[in-house]
Each structure stands twice: as C-alpha cells, then as structure tokens.
C-alpha positions in Angstrom: 69.7 58.2 -110.7 68.7 58.9 -114.3 65.9 61.4 -114.9 62.8 60.5 -116.6 59.7 62.4 -117.9 58.2 62.2 -114.5 61.3 63.2 -112.3 61.9 66.8 -111.9 65.2 68.2 -110.6 64.9 71.7 -109.1 67.7 74.0 -108.4 68.1 76.4 -105.6 65.2 77.4 -103.4 61.9 76.2 -104.4 58.9 78.9 -104.7 56.0 77.8 -102.9 52.4 78.2 -104.5 50.7 81.4 -103.7 47.2 81.1 -102.1 44.4 81.9 -104.4 40.9 82.7 -103.4 38.3 80.4 -105.0 34.8 79.5 -104.5 31.4 81.2 -104.8 31.0 84.8 -104.0 30.4 85.6 -100.2 27.1 87.2 -101.3 25.8 83.7 -102.6 25.7 82.1 -99.6 22.8 83.6 -97.5 20.8 83.6 -100.8 21.1 79.7 -101.4 18.8 78.4 -98.7 16.0 80.8 -100.3 16.7 79.7 -103.7 16.4 76.0 -102.8 13.3 76.5 -100.5 11.5 78.3 -103.5 12.6 75.7 -105.7 11.1 73.0 -103.6 7.8 75.1 -102.8 7.4 75.7 -106.6 8.0 71.7 -107.1 5.2 71.0 -104.7 3.0 73.6 -106.0 3.3 72.3 -109.8 2.6 68.6 -108.5 -0.2 69.5 -106.5 -2.3 72.2 -108.1 -0.3 73.0 -111.4 -1.7 72.0 -114.8 -0.8 68.4 -115.9 0.8 69.8 -119.0 3.4 71.9 -117.1 4.1 68.9 -114.9 4.5 66.6 -118.0 6.7 69.3 -119.9 9.2 69.6 -117.0 9.5 65.9 -116.6 10.4 65.7 -120.4 12.7 68.7 -120.0 14.6 66.9 -117.3 14.6 63.6 -119.2 16.0 65.6 -122.3 18.4 67.2 -120.3 19.8 64.1 -119.0 20.1 62.5 -122.1 21.8 65.4 -123.7 24.3 65.6 -120.8 25.2 61.6 -121.4 25.5 62.2 -125.2 27.7 65.4 -124.8 30.0 63.4 -122.3 30.3 60.6 -124.7 30.9 62.5 -127.9 33.1 65.5 -126.8 36.6 64.8 -125.7 37.9 66.0 -122.7 40.2 69.2 -122.7 44.0 68.2 -122.4 45.6 68.9 -119.0 46.8 72.3 -118.7 50.6 72.3 -118.4 51.1 76.3 -118.1 53.0 77.4 -115.2 51.2 79.9 -113.0 54.7 81.7 -112.6 56.6 81.8 -115.9 53.6 81.2 -118.3 55.5 78.3 -120.3 54.1 74.9 -121.0 56.6 73.2 -118.6 54.2 71.7 -115.8 55.0 68.1 -114.7 54.3 65.9 -111.8 56.8 66.8 -109.0 57.2 63.4 -107.7 57.5 59.8 -109.4 55.6 58.0 -106.2 52.4 60.3 -106.1 49.9 62.3 -108.2 50.1 65.1 -105.9 52.4 68.1 -106.4 53.2 69.8 -109.9 56.6 71.5 -110.9 58.0 73.6 -113.6 60.9 72.3 -115.7 61.5 75.8 -116.8 61.6 77.8 -113.3 61.7 76.8 -109.8 57.9 76.9 -109.3 56.4 74.0 -107.1 53.1 73.3 -105.7 53.2 70.3 -103.3 49.4 70.3 -102.9 48.2 70.7 -106.5 46.8 67.5 -108.3 48.9 66.2 -111.1 46.5 63.3 -111.9 45.6 64.6 -115.5 49.0 65.4 -116.4 50.4 62.1 -115.1 47.7 60.4 -116.9 48.7 61.8 -120.3 52.2 60.8 -119.5 51.6 57.2 -119.0 49.7 54.5 -117.1 49.1 55.2 -113.5 48.7 51.7 -111.8 52.4 51.9 -110.6 51.6 55.3 -109.0 48.3 54.2 -107.5 49.6 50.9 -106.2 52.5 52.7 -104.5 50.2 55.2 -102.8 47.9 52.4 -101.6 50.8 50.4 -100.6 52.1 53.4 -98.6 48.9 54.1 -97.2 48.5 50.6 -95.8 51.9 50.5 -94.5 51.1 53.8 -92.6 48.3 52.6 -91.0 49.9 49.0 -90.0 52.7 51.1 -88.2 50.1 52.4 -85.9 49.0 49.2 -84.9 45.7 49.0 -86.5 44.7 48.0 -90.1 42.4 50.3 -92.1 39.7 47.9 -91.5 40.1 47.7 -87.6 40.2 51.8 -87.7 36.7 52.1 -89.1 
C-alpha cells in the first residue's frame, strides 16, 4: 500500500500519550455557585430597584459585546492547527488513521495519541467529506449489527 500524507507508518513500539491534568482549579468549584447566585441577585436588584440608566447601560454593554464578538470572529482568522509533537517538539503531527479524525501520530518519533482530535490538522490537509462519510457509515453498520437501527434505539 502506498503512503499518503494522511497515512502514518510507526516503527517499533508505540508510545502512549501521557495523561495531563486539565480543567479549572479545584478551589474554583465551591465558589462558582456563590458567584452565579450573586450575579443573579445583582441582576434582580438592578431590574427592580436600580436606576434606569444603569439598566440601560448594562443592556447597551451586552449588545456591544455581542456585536464585537461577531465582528472579531468574522474579521480575525483562526489560528492554524498546532502540529508540534509533545514528545520531540518537531512540527510533525498528522492524523494517525485514514478513516477517522481521531488520533494523532508524529512522523519524526513514535508518539501516538489515539484519543486526541485530529480534526483541525485533517481539515488543513484537505476535504473531510470522505472521512466523515466513512465514520457515519461505520456507526450505522455498528448499530445495524446489534439488531437495531439508530432511530429505533432512541
């Protein structure tokens, strides 16, 4: 089989990706309900008893922020996919498999992460319609083998 840009050949043993701790800090969890409750109470106070100018000003700020977000999203280009390998540091990451957008592999070392998303990298490499159609067909074939279609299982 001939190698393409999206086919990765890994020699020897594969190095699994290390688990990285992500997410918000632990101390933030207990404080979030208090922050949201305070925000809700402040909103009720502004609507019921606050000055009309403050209410109008906050509505104007919300509208300007919304339009600003839309304008920034439309005019500023998205960042390119990060192809830097976490192990060797080279710009050599590529989708690990031809038939899915899940999994990245490094062309320089034996790094492989089968759970990482390769969507942005695959999107830069070319059209994704064939990959999406293959994933959809595989999902449908899996549900039909179990004796139920996707609509019947809902």
